[in-house]
C-alpha positions in Angstrom: 0.0 0.0 0.0 1.3 3.4 -1.0 0.0 6.4 0.9 1.0 10.0 0.2 0.6 12.6 3.0 0.6 16.2 1.8 -0.6 18.5 4.6 -0.3 22.2 5.2 0.7 23.5 8.6 -1.8 23.7 11.5 -0.8 27.3 12.0 0.2 28.2 15.6 0.4 24.6 16.5 2.3 22.2 14.2 4.4 22.9 11.1 3.6 21.2 7.8 6.6 18.9 8.3 5.4 18.1 11.8 1.9 17.3 10.6 3.3 15.0 7.9 5.4 13.2 10.4 2.5 12.8 12.8 0.4 11.4 10.0 3.1 9.0 9.0 3.2 7.6 12.6 -0.6 7.2 12.6 -0.5 5.3 9.3 2.3 2.9 10.4 0.5 2.1 13.6 -2.3 0.5 11.5 -0.5 -0.4 8.3 3.1 -1.2 9.4 4.1 -2.4 5.9 2.8 0.7 4.1 5.0 2.9 1.9 4.4 6.4 3.2 5.6 9.4 1.1 5.7 12.7 3.0 5.3 16.1 1.3 4.8 19.0 3.7 3.2 21.8 1.6 2.2 25.4 1.8 0.2 27.8 -0.4 2.8 30.6 -0.7 2.5 32.0 2.8 4.2 31.0 6.0 6.0 27.7 5.7 6.6 27.8 1.9 10.4 27.9 2.2 10.5 25.1 4.7 8.1 23.0 2.7 10.0 23.3 -0.6 13.5 23.0 0.9 12.4 19.9 2.8 10.6 18.3 -0.2 13.5 18.8 -2.6 16.5 18.2 -0.3 17.5 21.9 -0.6 19.3 24.3 1.7 18.1 27.0 4.1 19.9 30.4 3.6 20.1 33.4 5.9 20.6 37.1 5.0 20.8 40.3 7.0 18.2 42.7 5.4 16.3 45.8 6.1 13.0 45.0 7.9 9.7 46.7 7.4 10.5 49.5 9.9 14.0 50.1 8.5 15.9 48.2 11.1 18.3 45.3 10.3 16.9 41.8 10.7 18.0 38.3 9.8 15.7 36.8 7.2 15.7 33.2 5.8 15.2 32.0 2.3 16.0 28.7 0.5 17.7 27.0 -2.4 15.8 24.0 -3.8 17.5 20.7 -4.4 18.0 21.5 -8.1 20.5 24.1 -7.0 19.0 26.4 -9.6 15.8 27.7 -7.9 15.5 30.1 -4.9 12.4 30.3 -2.8 11.6 33.4 -0.8 8.8 34.3 1.7 8.4 38.0 1.6 7.0 37.8 5.2 10.5 36.7 6.4 11.8 40.2 5.4 8.7 42.4 5.3 6.0 40.5 7.3 3.5 41.8 9.8 4.8 39.7 12.7 8.1 41.7 12.4 6.3 44.9 13.5 5.1 45.3 17.1 1.4 46.0 17.4 1.9 49.5 18.7 4.1 50.4 15.8 2.0 49.1 12.9 1.6 51.9 10.3 1.4 50.8 6.7 2.2 54.4 5.6 5.9 53.9 6.5 6.6 50.2 6.2 8.8 49.0 3.4 9.4 45.9 1.2 13.1 46.8 0.8 14.2 43.6 2.6 12.3 41.5 0.1 14.2 43.1 -2.7 17.4 42.3 -0.9 16.5 38.6 -0.7 15.8 38.7 -4.5 19.2 40.3 -5.0 20.8 37.7 -2.7 19.4 34.9 -4.9 20.7 36.6 -8.0 24.1 37.0 -6.4 24.1 33.2 -5.9 23.6 32.7 -9.6 20.1 31.5 -9.3 17.9 32.4 -12.3 14.7 30.9 -11.1 13.0 32.5 -8.1 9.7 31.5 -6.3 8.3 34.3 -4.1 5.5 33.8 -1.6 3.9 37.1 -0.9 1.5 36.4 2.0 1.5 38.1 5.4 3.0 41.5 4.5 3.2 44.5 6.9 3.5 46.9 3.9 1.5 49.1 1.6 4.2 50.5 -0.6 3.3 48.9 -3.9 6.5 47.0 -3.9 8.6 50.2 -4.3 10.9 49.2 -1.5 11.6 45.9 -3.2 12.3 47.8 -6.4 14.6 50.3 -4.7 16.7 47.4 -3.4 17.1 46.3 -7.1 18.1 49.7 -8.3 14.9 51.5 -9.2 14.8 55.2 -8.1 11.6 57.1 -7.2 11.6 60.9 -7.2 9.3 63.8 -6.2 8.9 66.9 -8.3 12.1 68.5 -6.9 14.2 65.5 -7.8 14.5 64.3 -4.3 14.3 60.5 -3.7 11.2 59.5 -1.9 11.3 58.2 1.7 10.3 54.6 2.3 6.6 53.6 2.7 3.3 54.0 0.9 2.5 57.5 2.1 5.4 59.1 0.3 4.1 57.9 -3.1 1.5 60.7 -3.0 4.5 62.9 -3.9 5.8 60.6 -6.7 6.7 62.5 -9.9 9.2 60.3 -11.7 10.7 56.8 -11.8 14.3 56.1 -13.0 14.8 52.5 -14.2 18.4 53.0 -15.5 20.0 51.3 -12.6 17.6 48.4 -12.3 19.6 45.2 -11.9 19.7 43.7 -15.4 19.6 40.2 -14.0 16.0 40.7 -12.8 14.7 40.8 -16.4 16.5 37.6 -17.3 15.3 35.7 -14.2 12.2 33.5 -14.2 10.2 34.7 -11.2 7.0 32.9 -10.1 4.9 34.6 -7.5 2.7 32.6 -5.2 -0.4 34.7 -5.0 -3.8 33.5 -3.8 -5.8 36.7 -3.9 -7.2 38.5 -6.9 -7.4 42.1 -5.6 -6.5 45.0 -7.9 -4.1 47.6 -6.7 -6.6 50.4 -6.0 -10.2 51.0 -5.2 -12.8 49.3 -3.0 -11.1 45.9 -3.4 -7.6 47.3 -3.6 -4.6 46.7 -1.4 -5.3 49.7 1.0 -9.0 49.2 1.5 -9.0 45.4 2.0 -5.7 44.7 3.8 -4.7 48.1 5.1 -6.8 47.8 8.3 -5.1 44.5 9.2 -1.8 46.4 9.2 -2.9 49.2 11.4 -4.5 51.6 8.9 -7.4 53.8 10.1 -10.1 54.8 7.5 -8.3 58.1 7.0 -5.0 56.2 6.3 -6.8 53.8 3.9 -8.0 56.7 1.8 -4.6 58.4 1.9 -2.7 55.2 0.9 -5.2 54.4 -1.9 -4.7 57.8 -3.4 -0.9 57.4 -3.2 -1.0 54.0 -4.9 -3.2 55.4 -7.7 -0.6 58.1 -8.4 2.1 55.4 -8.3 0.2 53.2 -10.7 -0.2 56.0 -13.3 3.5 57.0 -13.2 4.8 53.4 -13.1 2.7 52.5 -16.1 4.3 55.4 -18.0 7.8 54.4 -16.9 7.5 50.7 -17.7 4.9 50.6 -20.4 2.9 48.0 -18.4 -0.7 48.4 -17.3 -0.9 46.2 -14.3 -2.9 48.0 -11.7 -6.2 46.3 -12.4 -4.8 42.8 -12.9 -5.9 40.1 -10.4 -3.3 40.0 -7.6 -1.8 43.4 -8.3 -3.0 44.5 -4.8 -1.5 41.4 -3.0 0.9 42.1 -0.2 0.2 45.8 -0.1 0.7 46.1 -3.8 3.9 44.1 -4.0 2.1 42.1 -6.6 2.0 45.2 -8.8 5.6 46.0 -8.1 6.8 42.6 -9.2 4.7 42.9 -12.4 5.9 46.4 -13.1 9.7 45.9 -12.5 10.3 42.2 -13.3 9.0 39.6 -15.7 7.1 37.9 -12.8 4.1 35.6 -13.3 1.4 35.4 -10.6 0.1 31.9 -10.0 -1.8 30.1 -7.2 0.7 29.3 -4.5 -0.2 25.7 -3.9 0.2 25.0 -7.7 3.7 26.4 -7.6 4.6 24.4 -4.5 3.2 21.1 -5.7 4.8 21.5 -9.2 8.2 22.4 -7.7 8.1 19.5 -5.3 7.2 17.0 -8.0 3.9 16.0 -6.3 2.5 14.4 -9.5 5.2 11.8 -9.6 4.6 11.0 -5.9 0.9 10.6 -6.2 1.0 8.4 -9.4 0.3 4.8 -8.4 -0.7 5.8 -4.8 -3.7 4.1 -3.0 -4.6 7.1 -0.9 -3.6 10.8 -0.3 -4.1 12.4 3.1 -4.0 16.1 3.2 -4.9 18.6 6.0 -4.9 22.1 7.5 -5.6 23.8 10.7 -9.2 24.8 9.8 -11.3 23.8 6.9 -14.3 25.9 6.0 -15.8 27.6 2.9 -12.5 29.4 2.1 -10.7 26.1 1.5 -12.9 25.4 -1.5 -11.5 28.6 -3.2 -8.1 27.0 -3.8 -6.4 26.6 -0.5 -3.7 23.9 -0.1 -5.9 20.8 0.4 -8.0 21.5 -2.7 -4.8 22.0 -4.7 -3.6 18.6 -3.6 -7.0 17.0 -4.5 -6.9 18.6 -8.0 -3.7 16.8 -8.8 -4.7 13.5 -7.1 -7.9 13.3 -9.2 -5.8 13.3 -12.4 -4.6 9.8 -11.2 -8.0 8.7 -9.7 -6.5 8.6 -6.2 -8.9 9.2 -3.3 -8.2 12.1 -1.0 -9.1 12.6 2.7 -8.6 15.9 4.5 -7.9 16.0 8.3 -8.6 19.4 9.8 -7.9 20.9 13.2 -11.4 22.4 13.0 -14.4 22.2 10.7 -16.1 25.6 10.0 -19.1 26.8 8.1 -19.0 25.5 4.5 -16.4 22.8 5.2 -18.5 20.4 3.1 -17.9 22.5 0.1 -14.6 20.8 -0.4 -16.4 17.6 -1.2 -17.2 19.1 -4.6 -13.6 20.0 -5.2 -12.0 16.6 -5.3 -11.8 15.8 -1.6 -13.6 12.5 -0.9 -13.7 12.6 2.9 -13.3 15.1 5.7 -12.5 14.5 9.4 -11.7 16.6 12.4 -8.7 15.6 14.4 -10.4 16.6 17.7 -12.0 13.5 19.3 -13.9 15.2 22.1 -14.8 18.7 23.5 -11.5 20.5 24.1 -10.3 24.1 24.5 -8.4 25.7 21.6 -5.3 25.9 23.9 -5.5 22.2 24.6 -5.8 21.3 21.0 -2.9 23.5 20.0 -0.7 22.2 22.8 -1.0 18.6 21.7 -1.7 19.1 18.0 0.8 16.5 16.8 -0.7 13.8 19.1 -4.2 14.6 18.0 -3.1 14.4 14.3 -1.4 11.0 14.8 -4.4 9.6 16.6 -6.9 10.9 14.0 -4.8 9.4 11.2 -4.8 6.1 12.9 -8.6 6.2 13.3 -8.8 7.1 9.6 -6.7 4.2 8.6 -8.8 1.8 10.7 -11.8 2.9 8.7 -9.8 2.3 5.5 -9.0 -1.1 6.8 -12.7 -1.9 7.3 -13.4 -0.8 3.7 -10.6 -3.1 2.5 -12.2 -6.0 4.3 -15.6 -5.2 2.9 -14.2 -5.1 -0.6 -12.4 -8.5 -0.2 -15.7 -10.3 0.5 
């Protein structure tokens, strides 16, 4: 029997690798002779670097960069096992958890550190770069990232703009002459799971600004600034990207990558599964077990378990999802290629209890699942 386990992390409790390992223990306790293939996955947000480095036998890397508030921090990134592809989580350099709650102000935060990670990958001679852009603290349209790669942004007096989204209200000109030429030659894939445009009611500032500390007044201010930026960047680059799906992702970093590189925006889980060779793993498997911390109506819109199921269905392999919790609309995933759904929580428990012993709950739930599979096997043999 060949079983593939391909879970996302149970955020705040167990990493994707930890979940996969716990699932493996649960399987072996019931089917000791089973061949278990583990693939911890992510959808482009937290855990993407670890998942891909682990899956491909790659290497973690570390770089001192400028954080979202302008201070120096140590950020991680990875090189995949092919030694040709870099994987970056923008949150490692420009993420919201890097900013204390009392200092969150998306008018001043910068993506400069993310640009430094891209440059570090280029300096290593890597011409393929995967960038996960979830969890940002920023609203600068990716201008900080672009500055780290050589782009200059000026006001009407010829003075370079200060970091942050607010300063873009004074943007008058963009100079691309010093843009790192290697960026245009690199293949950059952006893991992006939102379809927001850069500006407007569904734009970066309005939808995500409040999560980063923006008041309604700040939201309006930032949206105006990004609108000015979009107009001038389109003239400078010849690219009309502001209204493209995903341009507003990560405070507009999506638009910055589209304006100043040859990046392509794709669903994060698709990039991860493709890069990790998931198709070859699932071919010939008897069962795929996936999972995530909470399954609800949002999962059906393309989160990691549904991405796993989409590939598995190409090989007619059944898929079961184990979730830390089942929310409203969880059953919607049953129309998206997932054949069974189960919570790992066996009895009434507090959230704290569940998170403290998450790996044990996952192991036990996987064993229960396998016993049900065993019953099915006995029924089919009669």
